[in-house]
C-alpha positions, 0 to 999 in steps of 0.5 A, spaced: 270 335 932 275 337 938 276 343 942 279 347 937 274 346 932 269 352 930 262 349 930 261 355 925 266 353 920 266 348 915 272 343 915 275 337 911 279 332 913 286 331 910 290 325 908 293 325 915 286 325 919 287 333 920 281 337 920 282 343 915 278 349 914 275 349 907 277 357 907 284 355 907 284 349 902 285 351 895 279 352 890 282 346 885 283 342 891 276 343 893 274 341 886 278 335 886 275 332 892 268 334 890 269 330 883 272 324 887 267 324 892 261 324 886 265 319 882 265 314 888 258 315 890 256 313 883 260 307 883 258 304 890 251 302 887 254 299 881 259 295 885 253 293 889 249 291 883 255 287 880 256 283 886 248 282 887 248 280 879 254 275 880 251 272 886 244 271 882 248 268 876 252 263 880 246 261 884 241 260 877 247 256 873 247 251 879 240 251 880 239 249 872 245 244 872 241 241 878 235 241 873 238 238 867 241 233 871 234 231 874 232 229 867 237 223 867 235 221 874 242 224 876 244 228 882 249 233 882 252 236 888 256 242 889 258 248 884 265 244 882 266 244 874 266 248 868 260 249 864 258 253 858 250 254 856 248 257 850 242 261 848 237 257 843 239 261 837 246 260 839 247 268 839 249 268 847 254 264 851 255 264 858 261 260 862 262 258 869 269 257 869 273 255 876 280 256 876 284 252 882 290 255 885 296 249 885 302 249 889 307 243 889 310 240 896 316 237 897 315 231 893 317 235 887 324 235 889 324 228 889 321 228 882 326 233 880 332 229 882 329 222 878 328 227 872 336 229 873 338 222 873 334 220 867 337 227 863 344 225 865 344 218 863 341 219 856 345 220 850 345 227 847 342 228 840 336 224 840 333 227 846 336 234 847 329 237 846 326 233 852 332 235 856 331 243 854 323 242 855 324 239 862 329 244 864 325 250 862 319 247 866 323 247 872 324 255 871 321 260 876 317 266 873 318 273 875 315 272 882 320 266 884 314 261 883 315 255 879 310 255 873 305 249 875 302 248 868 309 247 865 311 242 870 304 238 869 305 238 862 311 233 863 306 228 864 304 228 857 311 226 855 311 218 853 317 216 856 318 209 859 324 209 863 321 207 870 325 213 873 321 218 869 315 214 870 316 214 878 318 222 877 311 223 874 307 219 879 311 224 884 309 230 881 302 228 881 302 227 888 306 233 890 300 237 887 296 241 892 290 245 891 290 251 896 284 255 893 280 256 887 276 262 884 270 262 880 269 266 874 263 268 870 264 270 862 258 272 858 259 272 850 255 275 844 256 272 837 258 277 832 256 277 824 262 272 823 260 267 828 266 269 833 264 269 840 266 276 843 266 277 851 261 282 854 265 285 859 263 287 866 270 290 867 270 297 867 277 298 864 275 293 858 268 297 857 269 300 850 266 307 849 
């Protein structure tokens, strides 16, 4: 409240931070504000509950992995690796999946140069499909980023040329893991035996 506000008047703050008397606000705008405020108030506890559940779920999964490893005298450290857990009757499936964010450093350019040498010298015909595959792998996506999966997929090609082998080694060494994100996925088996996700995403929840 500032010197210009009346303590006996109800105000609401607008998008520019100004205090506007409620008497000067259209009824539809007041109704919209009340609806949004109510929905947000109801959403906050749900968000907090999901956050707590996610933390408990990851902790419980990690603890269970440790317990299972102890049955074989093994010691498991950290929370790395994907794991799938099934209920005894197979109706439910829980997955912990870890997705890493990968980029390539400057060694990728060296790999590309070696690959280009191979493509230039190879005769056309028998290996045109490989040339197309390689050229496509180094294309960038809509955001200007090289598609890591396509580049890494080149290492599955069985090519004996020493330059190609050196290029594949350069690609492997160019990989830099800059982050990771852990996902929790829960599924229920339907009557046909297929596992369908139990969505915790509000946008994916069916009415």
